[in-house]
N, C-alpha and C positions, 0 to 999 in steps of 0.2 A: 457473383460471390457472396453469400451471407456473411457478416462480420459481427463479432461480438467484441464490444468494447467495454473491458472488463475493469479498469479502472480511471473512471472519471467522477466527477465532485458536484454535490449538490448541499445547498441549505434549505431545507424546508422551512415555507414563509415563519411558521409558527418557531423555530428554532433560530431562524435570523433574528428574531425577537428577543431571544433567550440572549443571543451574541451582543447585540445592542446594549442589552440591560447590564449584564454580567462581564463581559470582556475588560479587562485592564489594558489592553493593548490596542490604542487609538490606531495605529498602521494597520492591523489586522481588519478592524472595524471598517475603515475607509475602504479598503479595498474589496471585501466582501459586499458592502452596499452597491458598491460602484459597478458590479461586475453582474449584469442584469440576468444573463443566462444561468447564474448560480443558483438563483431562487425563483424567478420567472420562467416556471416550467410550461406554460403555455406557449410563450414566445420559442421555448428551446425545442420543444415537440414539433412546432411548426418549422423550424429551419432543419431539425433531421427529416421530416417529411420531404422539404424541399431539395436539400442538399445531397442526404445521405439515405436515400430509401431503402439501401442495402445493410445498414447498419443499426444495430440495436445495442442500448447501453446498461450495464448491469452498475446500478448507483452506489456511490460511496460518499458519506458524510465528508465535508470539507472539514478544514480546521477552523474554529478551535473545537478540539475533542469536548465531550462532557465534563471530564475531571480537570480540564483548563479553565471552565466556568465558574466552578463551586466545588464545594469540599465534600467528603464523602456522605453527608447529608442530603445534599442537593443534586449530586450528579446522577444517581438513579433517575431521577424523575427528568432530568434534562436528557438523559440515552433514550427514555421511553417516548418523548417528546419527539426526538429525532427518528427513532425507529417507525413509529406510527405515521409520521410525516413522510417518510420514504414509502412506506408501504402504500400510503393512500396514491402517492404520485403513480406507482405502478399500477394499481387498480384504476385509475382515471386514464393515463396513457400505455396500456398494455403492449402495443405495437412498437412503440418506441423504447419503453423503460420496463421490460419485462420482469426484472429483478432487481434485488437490492441486498447490500451489505450492512449487518447490523453493526450499531456504536456502541460502546461498552463503556458503563462507569468504571475504570481502572482503578481509580483510588479508594474503591469499595467492592475487594474481590467476591465476598458472599452476594452481593447484588447484582455484580457482573455476571455471575453464573446464572442466576435466575432469569436475568434480562436476556443471557445468550438462548437460554432454552425457550422463552418467550417468544423472541423474534424468530427463531429458526422454525419452532414446533408450531407458532399459532398465526403468526405473520408471513412465513414463507422465506425467510432471509437464507440466503445460501453462502453464508461464511460471517466471519467478523472481521472487523478491522480494529488494529491496535496502532499507537504511535510509537516511535522507536524509543521512547522514553516516557515515562510516566512521572511528569512534573519533576524531572531530573533524577528518576530512579531507573536503572537498567533493568529490561526485562527480563535478564537470567535471574533477578532476585526470586529467592525461592517462593515468596508470598504470592508471586503471577504464574507459578507452575501448573496450578490445577485449571487454569482457564486454558492453556496450551493440551494439556493432557485432555482436557474435555473435547476439545475440537478435535483431536488427533484419535481418540479412542472411541467417544461416545457419539458427535456428530458426524465424524468422518469428512469433514468440510475444510476447506481452507483458510488460513489466517491473512489478510489483507494489511501489509506492514508500510507504514505511511510515516515518512521522516518529518522531524519537526525539532527547529533550532531557533530560538527567538532572537530577534535583533539586538536582544541585551546582553547577550553572549558576547563579548568582545573579542577582538581578533588579537589585539596586543594589552597587555596588562595594565599598561599607563592610559588607555584609552577608556572612555565609559561604554561605548557600544560598538558594534560592528559597523564600519562604513562601508559605502556603495552595494549596500544589500549584499554583500559577501557571505552573511549569514545564511542567505537562503540560496543562492545560486551555486555557491560552493559548499557552504556547510550541511545542506541537506544531503548531497550524495556521501557526505563524510559520515554524516549521523546514520545513514543506513548501513554502511561498511561497518561501522563499531556495532551496532545492534547484532548484525550478522554474525562479527567475530566473538561477541561475548556469547550469543546462543550456540555458536560451534564449541567454543573452548570451556563451556561450563558444562558441555556434555548431554544438552537437552535434545539434541538430534540422535545421540546415542541411545537415550532414554526413550525417546519417542519417534522411532524409525517411520513412522506413518504421518508424522507433521508435513504439513504442506504450508508453506510460507511464501507469498508472492509479493515480492520486493518492487517497490515504484523505481522507476528510472533505471530499470535493467541491471538490479544489483549494485547501484551507486559506482563505488570504485572499483571492485572487485574484478570484473571482467579485463579492465585496461591494465591492472596492476597484478594479474593474475600470477606471471612469473616470478615477482618481487616477493608476492605472497607465500607462494610454495616454497621456495628456496630459503627465506630467512624464518619463516615459522617451522620448517623443518629443523630448525637450529634453536628451537623455544628454550630460555632459560640461560643461553650462552651470554648475553648481553645484561643480565641482572647479577646484582652483588653476589647473592647468596645462592642463585641458580635453581630456586625451589621450582620454578615454573616449569623445568624441564618433567617434573613429574606429571604435567598435564599431559603431554604426549603419551605416556605409559598408560594412561586411563582410556584412551582413545583406541577404537579398534583398526582404524585405518587413518591415512595421513588426513592432516587437516583439510588441505584443499578440496578431497571428495567429499567432505560434509557440505563446503560452501557451494558445490554442485549439486545438491539436494535441494537448493532453495530454487524458486521460479523469479524470473525477471520479465517486465512487461516492455513494451516497444516505446515507451515515453521518453524520447531522446531528442526531441526538438525537431524530429524528421532527418536526422543525422543518419544516413545509410551506412556510413562507415563504423559508426559506435554500435549500431544494431547487428551488423556483421560481427564485432568482436564479442557482443553478448550472445549470439548464436555459436560462435566457436566454442565460448566458455561454458554455457549453460547446456547446450544442445538444442536441437529443435523441438523437442518435446518437451522443455523446460521454458519456453518464452512464450507468451501469449499477447495478443494485439489490444493496445490501450491507448488512450488520446490524452489525458489529464484535463479534457474538455471541463470548463470554459477558460482555463488559466492561459490563454494565448493573445497575442497582440490584438486580434480580431474579435476577442470576446465570446469564443465557440467553436467557429467552423476550422480554423487554420491548423491546429494540431490534429483533428481527425484526418483533414486533408493531406498533411505532409507526412503523417504516420503511416497512411496507407501508400504514399508516394515511396516513402524510404523502404518499405517491404517490396513493392513491385520493382523497384530498381535493382533488387538484388537478384532476379531472375531464378527464383527458387523453382523446384519442382512443383507442380501442381499438389503431391501429396503433402509437401512440406509448406507450402501457402495455407493449405486446409487446415493444419494443426495450428499455424499462427494465428489464423483468422476465427477460427471456431472450435476446432476439434478438441485442443489441450484444454479450453475454457471449459467446454461440455463435461469432460472428463474430470476435471478439479471438481466442479460442482455437482457431479454425479445425476446428470440430465441427458437424455436422449436429443432434446431439442429445446429451442428457447425461442419464444415468440411464435412468428410464423414461419420461423426458419424450415 
């Protein structure tokens, strides 16, 4: 069965050089430089041919995103370098990497809209990627609305949403930074959940019902905490001093939990079948897509692909449901009939 890995990461060599030059996070640079299959695409393509001939990968840019590397004057060029690099990878190895997702300079919205159009219309990108916050600013900030509006109504393609929380965000106020990489292991699912919540309660999905957002790590905390979220947010405003947030519920046409189910989740759960079952129960089989997070695993590439497939197979899904997870939902989201040699 052909499988579309819809969320995995690359750093095109030219963009990797920008990261080395402009990133202020030494830990991120160390991690990216040391992960060969993130930027050595010849080695990665060979690994795919040898180990996973039935898998094709839709490429997304690894962190740091363009707006993390430079101000609004620099980030548009950084995004162009990233997108041109990913498009070149797809041209060189179309059988393994038949499509990519565009990076945007989110700290320059007019330039982001132009780059969106260029990447989709000229380079063939099948969507765009955003980070859960734009250098600390929430995605529901009205300044960013035109980006989501354009994807929902003009391009009719999905938005890939990737979490980010730096190690400099401490876990306790008396400490300088997060310890034990809690900022990433637990912080990133939290960031995803917060961003989803802000999108829901700001009314973005009410205004843009055609918007499709793919959440990394299967929706973060939401599937696991669905019961808590549904019952406590049904009482929104009861815990605030003035109760003004109760008005938010009146502006939504359906219960908050129903908007959360409008998102899509991927299967990037470290190979946990029980977590995937939870995600499927929450989103429904039509809103979950196969993905690997390659190459960010202990083996530097193959492990998350292999374990992701194993987690799906262990659930004994019907052939129709397995088809949806492996390729059907991805094709529908990207508005394609086929991808690569599928």
